[in-house]
C-alpha positions in Angstrom: -0.2 21.3 27.7 2.6 20.4 25.2 6.1 21.0 26.5 8.1 24.1 25.7 10.2 24.0 22.6 13.8 22.9 23.1 16.6 25.4 22.7 18.7 22.8 20.8 18.7 23.0 17.0 19.7 19.3 16.8 17.3 17.6 14.3 16.9 14.6 16.6 16.1 16.7 19.6 13.6 18.8 17.7 11.9 15.7 16.3 11.8 14.2 19.7 10.2 17.3 21.2 7.6 17.4 18.4 6.7 13.7 19.0 6.4 14.3 22.7 4.0 17.2 22.0 1.9 15.0 19.7 1.7 12.3 22.5 0.7 15.0 25.0 -2.0 16.3 22.7 -3.4 12.9 22.2 -3.7 12.2 25.9 -5.6 15.5 26.3 -8.0 14.7 23.5 -8.8 11.3 25.1 -9.1 12.8 28.7 -12.5 13.1 30.4 -12.6 16.8 29.6 -11.2 16.3 26.1 -13.0 15.7 22.8 -16.2 13.7 22.8 -15.5 12.2 19.4 -11.9 11.2 20.1 -13.0 9.6 23.4 -15.5 7.4 21.7 -13.1 5.9 19.1 -11.8 2.3 19.2 -9.4 0.3 17.1 -12.3 -0.9 15.0 -13.9 2.5 14.5 -10.6 4.1 13.4 -9.8 1.5 10.7 -11.7 3.1 7.8 -10.1 6.5 8.6 -6.6 4.9 8.8 -7.1 3.2 5.5 -8.1 6.6 4.0 -5.0 8.2 5.4 -2.8 5.5 3.9 -4.3 6.1 0.4 -3.9 9.9 0.8 -0.2 9.3 1.5 -0.1 7.2 -1.6 -1.8 9.9 -3.7 0.6 12.6 -2.5 3.6 10.4 -3.5 2.1 9.6 -6.9 1.4 13.3 -7.6 4.8 14.3 -6.2 3.1 16.9 -3.9 5.6 17.2 -1.2 3.7 19.7 0.9 0.6 17.4 0.8 2.8 14.4 1.6 4.1 16.2 4.7 0.5 16.8 5.8 -0.7 13.3 5.1 2.3 11.7 6.9 1.4 13.8 9.9 -2.2 12.6 9.7 -1.0 9.0 9.5 1.4 9.5 12.4 -1.5 10.9 14.4 -3.3 7.6 13.9 -0.4 5.6 15.2 -0.3 7.7 18.4 -4.2 7.4 18.6 -4.1 3.6 18.5 -1.3 3.5 21.0 -3.2 5.8 23.4 -6.3 3.6 23.2 -4.1 0.6 24.0 -2.4 2.3 26.9 -5.7 3.1 28.5 -6.6 -0.6 28.3 -3.1 -1.6 29.7 -2.3 -3.4 26.4 0.8 -1.6 25.3 2.2 2.0 25.2 3.5 4.3 22.6 7.0 3.9 24.1 6.8 0.1 23.6 5.6 0.6 20.0 8.6 2.8 19.2 11.1 0.6 21.1 9.7 -2.5 19.4 10.4 -1.2 15.9 13.8 0.2 16.8 14.9 -3.2 18.2 13.5 -5.0 15.2 15.4 -2.7 12.8 18.6 -3.1 14.7 18.2 -6.9 14.6 17.2 -7.0 10.9 20.2 -4.9 9.8 23.2 -6.8 11.1 25.2 -5.6 8.1 24.8 -2.0 9.5 24.7 -2.5 13.3 26.6 -5.7 13.5 29.5 -7.6 12.0 27.6 -9.4 9.1 28.6 -8.5 5.5 25.8 -8.1 3.0 26.6 -6.2 -0.1 23.5 -6.3 -2.3 19.8 -5.6 -1.8 19.0 -9.2 -2.8 21.2 -10.5 0.0 19.6 -8.1 2.5 16.1 -9.2 1.5 17.0 -12.9 1.7 18.6 -12.4 5.1 15.6 -10.4 6.3 13.3 -13.4 5.6 15.7 -15.8 7.3 15.8 -13.5 10.4 12.0 -13.3 10.4 11.8 -17.1 10.4 14.3 -17.4 13.2 12.5 -14.8 15.3 9.2 -16.8 14.9 11.0 -20.0 16.0 12.5 -18.2 19.0 9.1 -17.1 20.1 7.9 -20.7 19.9 5.7 -20.0 16.8 6.5 -23.3 15.2 3.9 -23.9 12.5 2.9 -27.3 11.2 2.3 -25.6 7.8 5.5 -26.2 5.9 4.2 -24.7 2.7 6.1 -21.9 0.9 3.0 -19.9 1.7 3.3 -20.4 5.5 2.8 -17.0 7.2 1.5 -15.3 4.1 -1.7 -13.5 4.8 -4.6 -14.0 2.4 -6.2 -10.8 3.7 -4.0 -8.6 1.6 -5.4 -6.6 -1.3 -5.8 -9.0 -4.3 -3.1 -7.5 -6.5 -0.5 -7.6 -3.6 -1.6 -11.1 -2.5 -1.2 -12.4 -6.1 2.2 -10.9 -6.4 3.4 -12.3 -3.1 2.1 -15.8 -4.0 4.0 -15.6 -7.2 7.1 -14.4 -5.4 6.9 -17.4 -3.0 6.6 -19.9 -5.9 9.4 -18.2 -7.9 11.8 -18.6 -5.0 11.6 -22.4 -5.3 11.9 -22.4 -9.1 8.2 -22.5 -10.1 8.4 -19.6 -12.5 8.3 -18.7 -16.2 11.8 -18.7 -17.7 11.1 -15.4 -19.4 8.4 -12.9 -20.1 7.6 -14.4 -23.5 6.0 -17.4 -21.7 3.9 -15.0 -19.6 2.7 -13.1 -22.6 1.7 -16.4 -24.3 -0.2 -17.2 -21.1 -2.0 -13.9 -21.2 -3.0 -14.5 -24.8 -4.3 -17.9 -23.9 -6.3 -16.5 -21.0 -7.8 -13.9 -23.3 -8.9 -16.6 -25.7 -10.4 -18.7 -22.9 -12.3 -15.6 -21.6 -13.6 -14.9 -25.1 -14.7 -18.6 -25.3 -16.5 -18.4 -22.0 -18.2 -15.2 -23.1 -19.3 -16.8 -26.4 -20.8 -19.7 -24.4 -22.5 -17.2 -22.0 -20.8 -19.1 -19.2 -20.9 -16.6 -16.3 -18.9 -18.8 -13.9 -16.4 -19.4 -16.6 -16.1 -15.7 -17.4 -15.4 -15.0 -13.7 -12.8 -17.7 -13.5 -11.0 -16.8 -16.8 -11.0 -13.1 -15.9 -9.3 -14.0 -12.6 -6.8 -16.1 -14.4 -6.1 -13.2 -16.8 -5.6 -10.8 -13.9 -3.2 -13.2 -12.2 -1.2 -13.6 -15.4 -1.0 -9.8 -15.8 0.3 -9.5 -12.2 2.9 -12.1 -13.0 4.0 -10.1 -16.0 4.3 -6.9 -13.9 6.3 -8.9 -11.3 8.8 -10.1 -14.0 9.0 -6.6 -15.5 9.7 -5.3 -11.9 6.6 -3.0 -12.1 4.3 -2.7 -9.1 0.9 -3.6 -10.5 -1.0 -1.5 -8.0 1.1 1.5 -8.9 0.7 0.9 -12.6 -3.1 0.6 -12.3 -3.4 3.7 -10.2 -1.3 5.7 -12.7 -3.5 4.5 -15.5 -6.6 5.4 -13.6 -5.2 8.9 -12.9 -4.6 9.3 -16.6 -8.1 8.1 -17.6 -9.7 10.5 -15.1 -7.6 13.4 -16.3 -8.5 12.8 -19.9 -12.2 12.5 -19.1 -12.1 15.7 -17.1 -10.6 17.3 -20.3 -13.7 16.0 -22.2 -16.1 17.4 -19.6 -14.4 20.8 -19.5 -14.5 21.2 -23.3 -18.1 20.0 -23.6 -19.0 22.5 -20.9 -17.3 25.3 -22.9 -19.5 24.3 -25.8 -22.6 24.3 -23.6 -23.1 20.6 -24.0 -23.8 18.3 -21.1 -21.6 15.2 -21.1 -24.7 13.0 -20.9 -25.9 14.5 -24.2 -22.6 14.2 -26.1 -22.2 11.5 -28.7 -19.6 8.8 -28.3 -17.9 10.2 -31.5 -17.6 13.7 -29.9 -16.2 12.3 -26.7 -13.7 10.0 -28.6 -12.5 13.0 -30.6 -11.9 15.0 -27.4 -10.2 12.0 -25.9 -7.7 11.9 -28.7 -7.1 15.6 -28.3 -6.4 15.0 -24.6 -3.9 12.3 -25.5 -2.1 14.6 -28.0 -1.7 17.2 -25.2 0.0 14.6 -23.0 -2.8 13.8 -20.7 
């Protein structure tokens, strides 16, 4: 059973008690007399659920729903404890080791807070963070023969994030547009090349040019300091809200959306825009 609540009102003590209760609950769920579904799970089987929880956290942040964010962060924390319990049962690592590992890492990566080093800007902190990561890998004997600027960069990231990180790496060594005007010109060039491939019915060319266009758009977002994933998600939320407006008004008129003309839907779309959707 979870431990009794502490008498102390110290936030750290209360948080620690809550975390201990969650760990105890997880052990009970995975026990022989626990939950059959929880006992059957593995790292691999949990992955799709974990990914879903991450995106639900993202949605709660985007919609500024703080109560929903509290709930979704709890769900995500449950997954961390779940993975740790599975690992502990296989004598791989424990939840305590997971927590201690990140604490030690943050202590080491913040010498300007917990040490004597002086770093006064976010840019200095970021550069020092990368240097510390490199030195940590060297200390572990992880010396790679890959001396590329892309060494250590995973190509398994989501495409938008991977593109941005590749661009960041190249920009750090000076391979970058001097200003956004050059990127905008590149975007126009890629649009023209995509149109040309389409005119020639070149399917492989269309795919390649569309990829080039997307890469250039990510580059523009990077230079404008706009997260492309966030911008695209915001746009998609907006489009969905406007189309829901169309559906609702057509339903009020007794018209199925499948039967409405493009002109009718476009008119309602413009109404939705005027209402700030």
